[in-house]
N, C-alpha and C positions, 0 to 999 in steps of 0.2 A: 565433870564425870568420877564416876563408877571403880574406885580404890582395889576394885577385886578384878576387874579384867587378867584375862588368859590362866586365872587362876582355876584350880577344880578341888572340888570339898566331896568328899562318900558322907552318903546321908543317911544314918539308919535311923528309921524308926522305930519304934516299942512294941508294935503289932507286927514285926518283922519284915513289913516294909524297907527296901536297900534300892539307893539310888546315891548315880556318880551326878553328878554336875558338873558343868563349864562353865564358866562368863567368858565369853566368845566378845564381845563388845559394850557399850551403854543399852544397845536393841532385841541383841540375841543369848538367849542360855540354847547349851545340848543337855541332854539330861540321858542317862542308858537306865535301864530297870535294871537291877541286879538279883530282882528275888521270886519272879514272875507275878509282879504284883498285883495290878486289878486286871479281872476278868475283863475280856478284851481287849486293853490297852496296848496300845503299842508296845514294842521291848526297847523302843529307841524315838528320842525325835533330839530336831535345832526348833525353837519357840521364838516370834516374838514376844519380847519379857517385858512388862512395866512393870518400871519399881519406884519406889520412893523411902526415902532415910525416913524412924521412925525418932529415932534416936541415935544416940553416937553410936556405930556402928552394929543399927540393930535395920533392921530394912525389911521388907513388904515389896514382892513379889510375886504377880499377876497375871497368868499367861494364856490361852485355854490350844487344846490339841489340836490333832488330825481331827481325830474321834468322839471329837465334844467334849473331854474330859476336860474340864474345868479348873486350872488352880491359884489358888492364895494359899502361898503360902510363905512365913517369918524366921528371917532367919537374925541369932545373934549370936554374930562374929569376937564379938568376946566372951562371952561365955561358952557360945560351943552348943547350943541349943539352935533344935530345929521342930515347928510347927506349921498343920498345915493342913484349909480344909481340901477335900477334892469331894466332886461332886460328877457326875457323870447321867445317861438317860435310861433312865429304865424303868417302861410301860406300867410298874406295882408299884411304882413306887408315888408319894403327893410328887405332885406337880408335872408326874415323871420323871419325877427325876431322885437319885440314889445322893445320899454324899458319906465320907467317910473325917473325924477328925483325927490329927492323925498328932505325936508328939516325938522328939530325939532329941540325937545328938547329929554331929559333923564332926570332923577330921579335916584339913587341909592335906591333901595328896603330894606330894612334893616329885 
C-alpha cells in the first residue's frame, strides 16, 4: 500500500507550473492547476494513476488525463523534488505530440 494515501502536496516547477496533488488511494490522485499551466488542459482532475517505487521514498507516477495529456512524474519525497515529462496533442509537433520536461520542488500541505 502506498504510504502517502490521504496526503496532499504542493508542486512548484521551475517553469512556473504549479499544482496541488492529493493521493486518494493506491489507484487514484486528484490534482489542481494553480497557475493556468498548459494551454487546453483542464484546471483540475481525478486520475487513475499507476505508480512504482524506484528507490526508498522515490516514486514514479503515470497517468493520462481526459484531454489526452500524458504525465510521467517522479517525486522524491525525501529530498522534496519533482520531475515530470508531460505530453499533449499538437498537430504541428513530431508525432503530433508536444512535450515539456519539468523539474521543481514539493512541499506537504497539512
